[in-house]
N, C-alpha and C positions, 0 to 999 in steps of 0.2 A: 503493499499501497505507499501511498505519493502523499505530502500534503500538497494539494495542490495549491493550496496559500503561496507557498513559497517559487511558485514556478512565476517564471520572469515574462512568459506567454500568455498565461490566466491572465497575471494581475494588467497585461495591457490589450486582451479580449476585452477585462472588465473596461478601460480604459474608452474602447474605442466602442463597444457595447453602450457606453451614459452621450457621446459622441455623438452617435446614431440616434439615438431620441435626439437629442437638440435637433439636429439635421431635419428629422421625420416632424417637429413643430412647425419645422418653413416653408417644406413640403404645405401640396394645395387639398384642402382639403376638399376634396372630391377621391384625394386617393389615401383615404381612411385604412377603408374595406378592403385594396388592391395591392399599389404598393408597397404604403406605409406599413399594414398587418404583412406583410412580406421580407419586409428590412427587419422588422421591433424578433421575425421569429429565425430568421439566421444567426442576426449578429447576438442573438440570444444561446442559441443551443450551440454558439465555438465554446467559451465558459464554462455552461451546463456541460459539454459531454466533455470536455477536459477534466472539471471534475469528477465527473460520473466515474471517468474510466480511473484516473486517477485513486476512483476507491473501492474498485475488484478484486478479485485476489490476486490472481494475479499482471505480471507482464506485460502477456498476451491479449491478456482483455485490453490493458489501456494501449497498448494499439490502435487496438481495434475502433475504440474510442476518439483517439486523435485523429486518424480517416476520418470520421465523422466529424470532426469538431472540419478539418481543413476541406469538407464539401464543402458545409453551411462556406467558409470563407471562398470558398470562389463563385456559390449561389450570392451571397453580398455583392464581392465584386461586379455578376454583370450584374446586378441593383443601380450601384453606385454608377457606372457606367452606364446606362441606362436614362438615369438622372441627368448623367454630365450630358446625352447626348438630346435629349430632348429640353437640354435649358433648363432648368427647373431651380439653379441652384449655384450660387458663383461658382466658375469653375474652379478655382485655387482653392478652393475648401472642399471640392472633390477630389482632387490630385493628392492635397494632406491625409485625409482619407483612406484613397486607397496603397498611398504609402505605407502608411503606419498596417494598411491591413495587409502588406508583402513584406513588410516583418513580423507580426506575424507569421503567419503563412511560413516562413524561410524555418523560424524558430521552432513549431509544431512541426515538418520535415525531418531537420536535424535531432530535436527531442528523439520523433519513433525508429529515424537510423542508431541511433543509440540504446533503444532499448533492443532493436531487431538484432544486433550486433552484441548484444548481452545473453540475449538467449540463446543464439548459437554458441557462444563460445559456454552457457550454465548447459548444454542438452552436449557439446563435444564433452563434456568433462565426465560425463555419468557412465 
């Protein structure tokens, strides 16, 4: 079991979620049940799956939930690109959010690879 609150990419994904909720307040109200709802589900899924995986019984399960968190991050990235393409919010703000998201994606990817290496080493020691 891992302490998810100590993971930098979990902390950064919580910050991103707060930023995304602020951004959603700027979006047109007619997107409340469309894009806004989808964005909130995607962004909440990132830290939630990191935390759920950290609380699982082994690194293999954690690895799986990190994959789900990463998939949600790419879903969110697509939604941010759409907002940018539609010109719904300041482009610089979107670029900053995408940059923060890309950093989280890289960190999750690296952590997943380290878990995979650790699992392979443990399996070969048996």
